[in-house]
N, CA, C and O atoms as a GROMACS GRO file, in nm:
protein
  456
    1MET      N    1   0.098  -0.127   0.001
    1MET     CA    2   0.016  -0.001  -0.002
    1MET      C    3   0.102   0.115   0.014
    1MET      O    4   0.190   0.131   0.098
    2SER      N    5   0.056   0.208  -0.097
    2SER     CA    6   0.131   0.341  -0.088
    2SER      C    7   0.125   0.432   0.018
    2SER      O    8   0.035   0.427   0.102
    3ARG      N    9   0.233   0.533   0.022
    3ARG     CA   10   0.184   0.630   0.139
    3ARG      C   11   0.058   0.704   0.123
    3ARG      O   12   0.003   0.739   0.227
    4TRP      N   13   0.004   0.734   0.013
    4TRP     CA   14  -0.117   0.800  -0.008
    4TRP      C   15  -0.227   0.736   0.021
    4TRP      O   16  -0.325   0.790   0.072
    5GLN      N   17  -0.216   0.576  -0.021
    5GLN     CA   18  -0.327   0.497   0.021
    5GLN      C   19  -0.334   0.487   0.181
    5GLN      O   20  -0.443   0.475   0.236
    6ARG      N   21  -0.243   0.491   0.236
    6ARG     CA   22  -0.230   0.455   0.372
    6ARG      C   23  -0.293   0.590   0.468
    6ARG      O   24  -0.359   0.586   0.572
    7MET      N   25  -0.252   0.690   0.401
    7MET     CA   26  -0.308   0.831   0.458
    7MET      C   27  -0.456   0.830   0.434
    7MET      O   28  -0.532   0.864   0.525
    8GLY      N   29  -0.512   0.784   0.295
    8GLY     CA   30  -0.640   0.785   0.290
    8GLY      C   31  -0.728   0.704   0.374
    8GLY      O   32  -0.844   0.738   0.395
    9VAL      N   33  -0.665   0.575   0.434
    9VAL     CA   34  -0.740   0.494   0.501
    9VAL      C   35  -0.730   0.534   0.630
    9VAL      O   36  -0.820   0.495   0.703
   10VAL      N   37  -0.614   0.624   0.697
   10VAL     CA   38  -0.611   0.669   0.809
   10VAL      C   39  -0.711   0.800   0.818
   10VAL      O   40  -0.755   0.824   0.930
   11ILE      N   41  -0.750   0.886   0.710
   11ILE     CA   42  -0.848   0.977   0.713
   11ILE      C   43  -0.987   0.920   0.697
   11ILE      O   44  -1.086   0.966   0.753
   12SER      N   45  -0.988   0.817   0.617
   12SER     CA   46  -1.125   0.754   0.649
   12SER      C   47  -1.163   0.700   0.775
   12SER      O   48  -1.275   0.721   0.820
   13VAL      N   49  -1.081   0.634   0.834
   13VAL     CA   50  -1.113   0.580   0.983
   13VAL      C   51  -1.151   0.692   1.057
   13VAL      O   52  -1.263   0.693   1.108
   14LEU      N   53  -1.062   0.802   1.072
   14LEU     CA   54  -1.090   0.929   1.130
   14LEU      C   55  -1.237   0.989   1.098
   14LEU      O   56  -1.305   1.032   1.191
   15TRP      N   57  -1.275   0.992   0.989
   15TRP     CA   58  -1.400   1.045   0.957
   15TRP      C   59  -1.511   0.941   1.006
   15TRP      O   60  -1.612   0.995   1.050
   16LEU      N   61  -1.509   0.818   1.005
   16LEU     CA   62  -1.590   0.732   1.056
   16LEU      C   63  -1.592   0.727   1.178
   16LEU      O   64  -1.694   0.672   1.218
   17ILE      N   65  -1.508   0.768   1.277
   17ILE     CA   66  -1.511   0.773   1.408
   17ILE      C   67  -1.561   0.903   1.435
   17ILE      O   68  -1.657   0.910   1.512
   18GLY      N   69  -1.514   1.003   1.388
   18GLY     CA   70  -1.523   1.139   1.446
   18GLY      C   71  -1.663   1.202   1.391
   18GLY      O   72  -1.709   1.296   1.456
   19LEU      N   73  -1.725   1.162   1.289
   19LEU     CA   74  -1.845   1.227   1.240
   19LEU      C   75  -1.948   1.174   1.354
   19LEU      O   76  -2.005   1.265   1.414
   20PRO      N   77  -1.980   1.042   1.392
   20PRO     CA   78  -2.082   1.037   1.498
   20PRO      C   79  -2.046   1.097   1.631
   20PRO      O   80  -2.132   1.106   1.719
   21ILE      N   81  -1.920   1.138   1.650
   21ILE     CA   82  -1.880   1.208   1.789
   21ILE      C   83  -1.936   1.364   1.743
   21ILE      O   84  -2.024   1.415   1.813
   22TYR      N   85  -1.895   1.422   1.650
   22TYR     CA   86  -1.945   1.537   1.610
   22TYR      C   87  -2.099   1.569   1.599
   22TYR      O   88  -2.148   1.674   1.642
   23LEU      N   89  -2.162   1.479   1.545
   23LEU     CA   90  -2.303   1.483   1.533
   23LEU      C   91  -2.359   1.491   1.685
   23LEU      O   92  -2.425   1.587   1.725
   24LEU      N   93  -2.327   1.391   1.758
   24LEU     CA   94  -2.368   1.354   1.898
   24LEU      C   95  -2.325   1.500   1.963
   24LEU      O   96  -2.415   1.562   2.021
   25VAL      N   97  -2.212   1.551   1.958
   25VAL     CA   98  -2.196   1.706   2.025
   25VAL      C   99  -2.272   1.816   1.978
   25VAL      O  100  -2.301   1.913   2.048
   26ASP      N  101  -2.304   1.803   1.865
   26ASP     CA  102  -2.357   1.924   1.805
   26ASP      C  103  -2.517   1.908   1.846
   26ASP      O  104  -2.581   1.999   1.897
   27ALA      N  105  -2.558   1.807   1.823
   27ALA     CA  106  -2.712   1.770   1.879
   27ALA      C  107  -2.730   1.816   2.031
   27ALA      O  108  -2.816   1.896   2.068
   28ASN      N  109  -2.647   1.761   2.104
   28ASN     CA  110  -2.646   1.825   2.250
   28ASN      C  111  -2.631   1.964   2.271
   28ASN      O  112  -2.685   2.023   2.363
   29ARG      N  113  -2.550   2.021   2.176
   29ARG     CA  114  -2.539   2.178   2.187
   29ARG      C  115  -2.671   2.261   2.146
   29ARG      O  116  -2.717   2.362   2.199
   30GLN      N  117  -2.718   2.187   2.038
   30GLN     CA  118  -2.847   2.252   2.012
   30GLN      C  119  -2.959   2.218   2.114
   30GLN      O  120  -3.043   2.306   2.133
   31ALA      N  121  -2.968   2.120   2.170
   31ALA     CA  122  -3.060   2.092   2.288
   31ALA      C  123  -3.028   2.181   2.382
   31ALA      O  124  -3.125   2.237   2.434
   32SER      N  125  -2.912   2.215   2.422
   32SER     CA  126  -2.880   2.292   2.542
   32SER      C  127  -2.914   2.454   2.526
   32SER      O  128  -2.956   2.532   2.612
   33LYS      N  129  -2.886   2.475   2.404
   33LYS     CA  130  -2.936   2.615   2.366
   33LYS      C  131  -3.081   2.609   2.359
   33LYS      O  132  -3.127   2.717   2.397
   34ALA      N  133  -3.177   2.521   2.323
   34ALA     CA  134  -3.323   2.550   2.333
   34ALA      C  135  -3.361   2.528   2.467
   34ALA      O  136  -3.459   2.589   2.510
   35LEU      N  137  -3.295   2.448   2.543
   35LEU     CA  138  -3.327   2.439   2.694
   35LEU      C  139  -3.300   2.590   2.761
   35LEU      O  140  -3.387   2.645   2.829
   36ALA      N  141  -3.192   2.639   2.738
   36ALA     CA  142  -3.154   2.773   2.800
   36ALA      C  143  -3.253   2.871   2.742
   36ALA      O  144  -3.308   2.940   2.828
   37LEU      N  145  -3.286   2.891   2.624
   37LEU     CA  146  -3.394   2.971   2.569
   37LEU      C  147  -3.522   2.956   2.651
   37LEU      O  148  -3.573   3.044   2.720
   38CYS      N  149  -3.568   2.832   2.632
   38CYS     CA  150  -3.691   2.792   2.708
   38CYS      C  151  -3.700   2.840   2.858
   38CYS      O  152  -3.801   2.899   2.898
   39LEU      N  153  -3.587   2.814   2.945
   39LEU     CA  154  -3.585   2.838   3.075
   39LEU      C  155  -3.575   3.000   3.075
   39LEU      O  156  -3.627   3.060   3.170
   40SER      N  157  -3.514   3.069   2.978
   40SER     CA  158  -3.496   3.198   3.009
   40SER      C  159  -3.642   3.294   3.010
   40SER      O  160  -3.655   3.402   3.066
   41VAL      N  161  -3.744   3.223   2.933
   41VAL     CA  162  -3.871   3.299   2.926
   41VAL      C  163  -3.968   3.216   3.016
   41VAL      O  164  -4.085   3.253   3.010
   42ALA      N  165  -3.942   3.116   3.095
   42ALA     CA  166  -4.035   3.039   3.182
   42ALA      C  167  -4.044   3.115   3.308
   42ALA      O  168  -3.943   3.166   3.358
   43ARG      N  169  -4.162   3.126   3.363
   43ARG     CA  170  -4.180   3.210   3.473
   43ARG      C  171  -4.227   3.125   3.585
   43ARG      O  172  -4.188   3.153   3.699
   44THR      N  173  -4.303   3.031   3.566
   44THR     CA  174  -4.346   2.924   3.691
   44THR      C  175  -4.247   2.805   3.664
   44THR      O  176  -4.176   2.775   3.567
   45ASP      N  177  -4.271   2.744   3.799
   45ASP     CA  178  -4.209   2.600   3.803
   45ASP      C  179  -4.275   2.494   3.694
   45ASP      O  180  -4.206   2.403   3.647
   46ALA      N  181  -4.395   2.509   3.665
   46ALA     CA  182  -4.472   2.429   3.571
   46ALA      C  183  -4.389   2.465   3.447
   46ALA      O  184  -4.349   2.368   3.384
   47GLU      N  185  -4.360   2.571   3.407
   47GLU     CA  186  -4.325   2.605   3.264
   47GLU      C  187  -4.147   2.550   3.268
   47GLU      O  188  -4.089   2.510   3.167
   48MET      N  189  -4.099   2.557   3.375
   48MET     CA  190  -3.943   2.520   3.365
   48MET      C  191  -3.967   2.375   3.358
   48MET      O  192  -3.911   2.319   3.264
   49HIS      N  193  -4.050   2.291   3.448
   49HIS     CA  194  -4.043   2.165   3.410
   49HIS      C  195  -4.086   2.110   3.265
   49HIS      O  196  -4.036   2.013   3.209
   50TRP      N  197  -4.180   2.186   3.220
   50TRP     CA  198  -4.223   2.178   3.060
   50TRP      C  199  -4.090   2.168   2.973
   50TRP      O  200  -4.056   2.076   2.899
   51CYS      N  201  -4.020   2.295   3.004
   51CYS     CA  202  -3.888   2.307   2.942
   51CYS      C  203  -3.816   2.189   2.953
   51CYS      O  204  -3.792   2.124   2.851
   52GLN      N  205  -3.779   2.153   3.058
   52GLN     CA  206  -3.680   2.027   3.071
   52GLN      C  207  -3.719   1.907   3.028
   52GLN      O  208  -3.640   1.823   2.986
   53ALA      N  209  -3.867   1.888   3.037
   53ALA     CA  210  -3.922   1.763   2.982
   53ALA      C  211  -3.923   1.774   2.832
   53ALA      O  212  -3.922   1.667   2.771
   54GLY      N  213  -3.924   1.866   2.773
   54GLY     CA  214  -3.922   1.908   2.609
   54GLY      C  215  -3.786   1.867   2.554
   54GLY      O  216  -3.776   1.803   2.450
   55VAL      N  217  -3.711   1.896   2.608
   55VAL     CA  218  -3.569   1.882   2.561
   55VAL      C  219  -3.517   1.770   2.562
   55VAL      O  220  -3.518   1.709   2.668
   56ARG      N  221  -3.452   1.706   2.437
   56ARG     CA  222  -3.398   1.570   2.474
   56ARG      C  223  -3.261   1.552   2.437
   56ARG      O  224  -3.226   1.563   2.320
   57PHE      N  225  -3.173   1.523   2.541
   57PHE     CA  226  -3.028   1.517   2.500
   57PHE      C  227  -2.982   1.392   2.430
   57PHE      O  228  -3.050   1.297   2.470
   58VAL      N  229  -2.899   1.359   2.347
   58VAL     CA  230  -2.862   1.243   2.282
   58VAL      C  231  -2.753   1.189   2.381
   58VAL      O  232  -2.669   1.266   2.428
   59THR      N  233  -2.757   1.053   2.411
   59THR     CA  234  -2.646   0.984   2.472
   59THR      C  235  -2.557   0.892   2.372
   59THR      O  236  -2.599   0.840   2.270
   60PRO      N  237  -2.425   0.884   2.424
   60PRO     CA  238  -2.360   0.806   2.324
   60PRO      C  239  -2.423   0.657   2.302
   60PRO      O  240  -2.410   0.612   2.189
   61SER      N  241  -2.485   0.584   2.388
   61SER     CA  242  -2.548   0.442   2.363
   61SER      C  243  -2.664   0.464   2.264
   61SER      O  244  -2.693   0.382   2.177
   62GLU      N  245  -2.732   0.586   2.283
   62GLU     CA  246  -2.855   0.612   2.157
   62GLU      C  247  -2.781   0.631   2.053
   62GLU      O  248  -2.829   0.579   1.953
   63MET      N  249  -2.669   0.692   2.034
   63MET     CA  250  -2.613   0.697   1.908
   63MET      C  251  -2.554   0.581   1.856
   63MET      O  252  -2.549   0.572   1.734
   64ALA      N  253  -2.506   0.486   1.927
   64ALA     CA  254  -2.479   0.348   1.911
   64ALA      C  255  -2.582   0.286   1.862
   64ALA      O  256  -2.572   0.218   1.760
   65HIS      N  257  -2.690   0.299   1.925
   65HIS     CA  258  -2.798   0.187   1.897
   65HIS      C  259  -2.863   0.255   1.751
   65HIS      O  260  -2.927   0.183   1.675
   66THR      N  261  -2.842   0.386   1.725
   66THR     CA  262  -2.876   0.434   1.594
   66THR      C  263  -2.802   0.366   1.473
   66THR      O  264  -2.858   0.335   1.368
   67LEU      N  265  -2.676   0.346   1.500
   67LEU     CA  266  -2.578   0.292   1.407
   67LEU      C  267  -2.634   0.163   1.383
   67LEU      O  268  -2.616   0.125   1.268
   68VAL      N  269  -2.700   0.079   1.462
   68VAL     CA  270  -2.728  -0.075   1.428
   68VAL      C  271  -2.886  -0.089   1.432
   68VAL      O  272  -2.931  -0.203   1.427
   69ALA      N  273  -2.966   0.008   1.441
   69ALA     CA  274  -3.115  -0.020   1.455
   69ALA      C  275  -3.182  -0.080   1.321
   69ALA      O  276  -3.282  -0.153   1.326
   70ALA      N  277  -3.131  -0.051   1.222
   70ALA     CA  278  -3.178  -0.086   1.098
   70ALA      C  279  -3.299  -0.025   1.062
   70ALA      O  280  -3.389  -0.086   1.005
   71ASN      N  281  -3.304   0.098   1.094
   71ASN     CA  282  -3.443   0.181   1.044
   71ASN      C  283  -3.368   0.302   0.963
   71ASN      O  284  -3.248   0.317   0.942
   72ASN      N  285  -3.482   0.387   0.922
   72ASN     CA  286  -3.426   0.496   0.829
   72ASN      C  287  -3.324   0.599   0.864
   72ASN      O  288  -3.262   0.668   0.783
   73ASP      N  289  -3.312   0.603   1.010
   73ASP     CA  290  -3.208   0.691   1.065
   73ASP      C  291  -3.075   0.614   1.039
   73ASP      O  292  -2.976   0.669   0.991
   74THR      N  293  -3.080   0.494   1.071
   74THR     CA  294  -2.947   0.407   1.040
   74THR      C  295  -2.899   0.414   0.899
   74THR      O  296  -2.778   0.420   0.874
   75ILE      N  297  -2.992   0.414   0.807
   75ILE     CA  298  -2.962   0.423   0.662
   75ILE      C  299  -2.893   0.556   0.648
   75ILE      O  300  -2.782   0.562   0.596
   76ALA      N  301  -2.948   0.649   0.687
   76ALA     CA  302  -2.927   0.801   0.664
   76ALA      C  303  -2.786   0.836   0.717
   76ALA      O  304  -2.711   0.908   0.652
   77LEU      N  305  -2.751   0.778   0.849
   77LEU     CA  306  -2.635   0.793   0.918
   77LEU      C  307  -2.516   0.724   0.859
   77LEU      O  308  -2.401   0.768   0.865
   78TRP      N  309  -2.547   0.625   0.810
   78TRP     CA  310  -2.452   0.527   0.744
   78TRP      C  311  -2.410   0.617   0.617
   78TRP      O  312  -2.291   0.642   0.599
   79ALA      N  313  -2.499   0.660   0.538
   79ALA     CA  314  -2.483   0.709   0.409
   79ALA      C  315  -2.402   0.833   0.423
   79ALA      O  316  -2.319   0.866   0.338
   80LEU      N  317  -2.427   0.903   0.529
   80LEU     CA  318  -2.364   1.034   0.555
   80LEU      C  319  -2.223   1.012   0.597
   80LEU      O  320  -2.134   1.094   0.576
   81MET      N  321  -2.208   0.896   0.658
   81MET     CA  322  -2.063   0.855   0.704
   81MET      C  323  -1.978   0.789   0.593
   81MET      O  324  -1.858   0.815   0.588
   82LEU      N  325  -2.036   0.702   0.500
   82LEU     CA  326  -1.966   0.629   0.396
   82LEU      C  327  -1.974   0.725   0.266
   82LEU      O  328  -1.868   0.743   0.206
   83GLY      N  329  -2.074   0.779   0.224
   83GLY     CA  330  -2.079   0.858   0.110
   83GLY      C  331  -1.962   0.919   0.071
   83GLY      O  332  -1.891   0.881  -0.022
   84PRO      N  333  -1.935   1.044   0.164
   84PRO     CA  334  -1.814   1.121   0.123
   84PRO      C  335  -1.684   1.012   0.101
   84PRO      O  336  -1.619   1.023  -0.003
   85ILE      N  337  -1.650   0.915   0.191
   85ILE     CA  338  -1.544   0.838   0.184
   85ILE      C  339  -1.550   0.786   0.048
   85ILE      O  340  -1.450   0.800  -0.021
   86ILE      N  341  -1.661   0.724  -0.006
   86ILE     CA  342  -1.650   0.657  -0.132
   86ILE      C  343  -1.632   0.748  -0.248
   86ILE      O  344  -1.576   0.719  -0.354
   87ILE      N  345  -1.682   0.853  -0.219
   87ILE     CA  346  -1.673   0.982  -0.328
   87ILE      C  347  -1.521   1.014  -0.336
   87ILE      O  348  -1.458   1.014  -0.441
   88CYS      N  349  -1.477   1.037  -0.231
   88CYS     CA  350  -1.339   1.082  -0.222
   88CYS      C  351  -1.230   0.968  -0.283
   88CYS      O  352  -1.135   0.994  -0.357
   89TRP      N  353  -1.267   0.841  -0.234
   89TRP     CA  354  -1.165   0.735  -0.306
   89TRP      C  355  -1.190   0.719  -0.452
   89TRP      O  356  -1.097   0.692  -0.528
   90ILE      N  357  -1.311   0.735  -0.492
   90ILE     CA  358  -1.319   0.747  -0.633
   90ILE      C  359  -1.258   0.855  -0.711
   90ILE      O  360  -1.193   0.835  -0.814
   91ILE      N  361  -1.282   0.976  -0.656
   91ILE     CA  362  -1.208   1.066  -0.718
   91ILE      C  363  -1.059   1.070  -0.715
   91ILE      O  364  -0.991   1.089  -0.815
   92GLY      N  365  -1.009   1.050  -0.591
   92GLY     CA  366  -0.859   1.008  -0.582
   92GLY      C  367  -0.795   0.906  -0.681
   92GLY      O  368  -0.686   0.918  -0.737
   93SER      N  369  -0.883   0.804  -0.690
   93SER     CA  370  -0.839   0.692  -0.800
   93SER      C  371  -0.822   0.730  -0.916
   93SER      O  372  -0.725   0.700  -0.986
   94ILE      N  373  -0.943   0.821  -0.956
   94ILE     CA  374  -0.929   0.872  -1.089
   94ILE      C  375  -0.832   0.952  -1.116
   94ILE      O  376  -0.781   0.956  -1.228
   95THR      N  377  -0.790   1.032  -1.012
   95THR     CA  378  -0.700   1.155  -1.038
   95THR      C  379  -0.559   1.056  -1.064
   95THR      O  380  -0.485   1.066  -1.161
   96VAL      N  381  -0.546   0.976  -0.969
   96VAL     CA  382  -0.397   0.892  -0.974
   96VAL      C  383  -0.393   0.831  -1.087
   96VAL      O  384  -0.291   0.853  -1.152
   97ALA      N  385  -0.487   0.745  -1.143
   97ALA     CA  386  -0.488   0.701  -1.255
   97ALA      C  387  -0.467   0.782  -1.390
   97ALA      O  388  -0.398   0.733  -1.480
   98THR      N  389  -0.522   0.896  -1.400
   98THR     CA  390  -0.512   0.993  -1.492
   98THR      C  391  -0.354   1.055  -1.489
   98THR      O  392  -0.283   1.067  -1.588
   99ALA      N  393  -0.318   1.092  -1.349
   99ALA     CA  394  -0.160   1.133  -1.366
   99ALA      C  395  -0.082   1.018  -1.413
   99ALA      O  396   0.009   1.051  -1.489
  100ARG      N  397  -0.091   0.901  -1.391
  100ARG     CA  398  -0.005   0.790  -1.434
  100ARG      C  399  -0.021   0.755  -1.574
  100ARG      O  400   0.067   0.696  -1.637
  101TRP      N  401  -0.129   0.788  -1.622
  101TRP     CA  402  -0.160   0.791  -1.799
  101TRP      C  403  -0.108   0.896  -1.837
  101TRP      O  404  -0.035   0.883  -1.935
  102GLY      N  405  -0.118   1.002  -1.792
  102GLY     CA  406  -0.052   1.146  -1.861
  102GLY      C  407   0.098   1.141  -1.869
  102GLY      O  408   0.160   1.199  -1.958
  103SER      N  409   0.160   1.064  -1.764
  103SER     CA  410   0.300   1.102  -1.747
  103SER      C  411   0.374   0.932  -1.812
  103SER      O  412   0.493   0.906  -1.799
  104SER      N  413   0.283   0.842  -1.874
  104SER     CA  414   0.341   0.730  -1.911
  104SER      C  415   0.424   0.777  -2.052
  104SER      O  416   0.407   0.879  -2.118
  105PRO      N  417   0.512   0.673  -2.074
  105PRO     CA  418   0.579   0.700  -2.201
  105PRO      C  419   0.509   0.683  -2.337
  105PRO      O  420   0.539   0.743  -2.440
  106ALA      N  421   0.409   0.589  -2.320
  106ALA     CA  422   0.306   0.553  -2.464
  106ALA      C  423   0.229   0.704  -2.479
  106ALA      O  424   0.222   0.761  -2.588
  107TYR      N  425   0.179   0.755  -2.372
  107TYR     CA  426   0.111   0.898  -2.385
  107TYR      C  427   0.207   1.012  -2.455
  107TYR      O  428   0.173   1.085  -2.548
  108SER      N  429   0.336   1.008  -2.387
  108SER     CA  430   0.415   1.111  -2.458
  108SER      C  431   0.440   1.083  -2.603
  108SER      O  432   0.440   1.180  -2.679
  109LYS      N  433   0.462   0.967  -2.651
  109LYS     CA  434   0.447   0.950  -2.794
  109LYS      C  435   0.337   0.988  -2.860
  109LYS      O  436   0.358   1.043  -2.968
  110VAL      N  437   0.213   0.972  -2.824
  110VAL     CA  438   0.121   1.007  -2.882
  110VAL      C  439   0.091   1.143  -2.897
  110VAL      O  440   0.025   1.191  -2.989
  111ARG      N  441   0.164   1.225  -2.766
  111ARG     CA  442   0.127   1.356  -2.758
  111ARG      C  443   0.208   1.446  -2.849
  111ARG      O  444   0.171   1.556  -2.889
  112LEU      N  445   0.328   1.383  -2.879
  112LEU     CA  446   0.424   1.442  -2.991
  112LEU      C  447   0.378   1.435  -3.113
  112LEU      O  448   0.395   1.530  -3.188
  113ARG      N  449   0.313   1.326  -3.153
  113ARG     CA  450   0.277   1.295  -3.285
  113ARG      C  451   0.151   1.392  -3.321
  113ARG      O  452   0.134   1.450  -3.428
  114GLY      N  453   0.077   1.394  -3.220
  114GLY     CA  454  -0.050   1.489  -3.241
  114GLY      C  455  -0.021   1.642  -3.290
  114GLY      O  456  -0.114   1.720  -3.308
   0.00000   0.00000   0.00000
């Protein structure tokens, strides 16, 4: 495996690990902002309780369950995780093949004749 391929594998693994973590943190950040906004306008204890009951934070175990639940959320999450990796590997492979083809001796002879 070439150095570029090893680097691509490392980046792909980091993406597969990092994206669910990022989504978890971002979802909880948005829930925290919604809770803070709701609590800032709540006047009674009942309204504060309603705010706390209405906001749902995502736990790591819920995220792991979503990855294996075999429902529409699972399909969407895996597509979001694997789609960019597949596209980048295809683009990288085409780029490398084109660069090798363009620098090959056979292509140089064709280019000189043309």
